[in-house]
C-alpha positions, -999 to 999 in steps of 0.1 A, spaced: 705 -494 670 714 -473 639 709 -491 606 745 -482 595 758 -499 626 736 -529 621 747 -531 585 784 -531 596 777 -559 621 759 -580 596 786 -574 570 812 -586 595 792 -618 603 786 -630 567 803 -639 535 800 -614 507 774 -636 489 752 -640 521 756 -603 529 745 -593 494 715 -617 497 706 -600 530 707 -566 514 685 -580 486 660 -592 512 660 -559 530 654 -539 499 627 -563 487 610 -563 521 611 -525 522 594 -523 488 567 -548 498 562 -529 531 556 -497 512 532 -514 488 513 -530 517 513 -500 540 536 -517 566 565 -502 584 593 -498 559 620 -493 585 610 -525 604 609 -544 571 644 -532 561 658 -540 595 643 -575 597 654 -582 561 689 -571 569 692 -592 600 672 -623 589 703 -643 580 728 -629 606 732 -664 621 732 -683 588 769 -690 587 772 -702 623 781 -739 625 751 -761 636 769 -773 667 777 -738 678 741 -726 669 726 -754 691 749 -744 720 741 -707 717 703 -714 715 706 -735 746 725 -707 763 697 -683 754 671 -707 769 656 -719 736 645 -755 733 650 -767 697 625 -791 682 635 -824 666 628 -813 630 652 -783 634 679 -805 649 675 -829 620 676 -800 595 702 -777 610 697 -750 583 665 -741 602 685 -731 633 696 -697 620 660 -683 622 656 -687 659 693 -680 666 692 -649 644 662 -635 663 680 -641 696 712 -624 683 691 -594 670 674 -591 704 702 -598 728 734 -587 710 719 -559 688 693 -546 712 664 -550 688 634 -551 712 606 -550 686 586 -582 689 575 -580 652 611 -579 640 620 -608 664 591 -629 650 599 -621 614 635 -632 618 626 -663 638 600 -676 613 616 -665 580 625 -700 570 595 -719 581 566 -695 584 539 -702 609 502 -701 614 487 -666 619 518 -647 607 516 -609 610 522 -588 579 559 -582 587 566 -619 592 548 -626 559 569 -599 541 602 -613 554 592 -649 546 584 -640 510 612 -614 505 637 -641 514 621 -663 487 620 -637 459 648 -612 464 666 -604 431 694 -629 433 670 -659 436 667 -678 404 644 -708 401 615 -719 378 586 -702 395 603 -672 411 589 -647 386 554 -658 393 560 -655 431 574 -620 426 544 -610 405 520 -623 431 538 -606 460 541 -572 442 505 -573 431 495 -574 468 486 -611 468 510 -619 496 490 -648 510 487 -665 476 525 -661 472 531 -676 506 509 -706 498 527 -712 466 562 -707 482 555 -729 512 540 -756 489 571 -755 468 592 -759 499 571 -788 511 574 -805 476 611 -799 474 616 -814 509 596 -845 499 615 -849 467 649 -847 486 637 -870 514 640 -843 540 619 -835 570 592 -809 567 589 -784 596 553 -784 610 553 -746 611 556 -746 573 525 -769 570 507 -748 596 515 -715 577 501 -729 545 471 -745 560 462 -714 580 461 -692 549 441 -718 529 416 -723 557 411 -686 561 407 -681 523 381 -709 523 362 -694 552 362 -659 536 344 -674 505 
């Protein structure tokens, strides 16, 4: 599907603030892809679509995921904000005709990460974290790491921050986030 048509669909599905965030993620992802030698068009497309299901009510999201044949884990049910990744991937594939498995994967896991992420999934995960409208204490350090080519290090720090924040707020932690962080750390240790 043409990027202008996708943009129009995404704009119609989201509030102005969420749409602007999606454009920020798409632009950031495209820049990271260029830096890392990844496919810039895929990165922009995945970034644009990553939150297409973000503003769908949790009850509706669960029904749609069930209709798509997706079984939702207990952690995602207890933290409904996590539902928009898998639902967004399904919408991209089924409603927008995006058949690329890397884009599907990047959208699905942009909130949690997972073990053995490919480069595009890593790019979307961190681009969502560091796009220009994000403001939190360590965001500049994460941007610096990502844009200096230290994507894995940025992901370890970002996922660690997510885990710490969830603990402080008394929230569940998705196992995929733990697996993503551990996978990178174990591989870094094995490379030494």
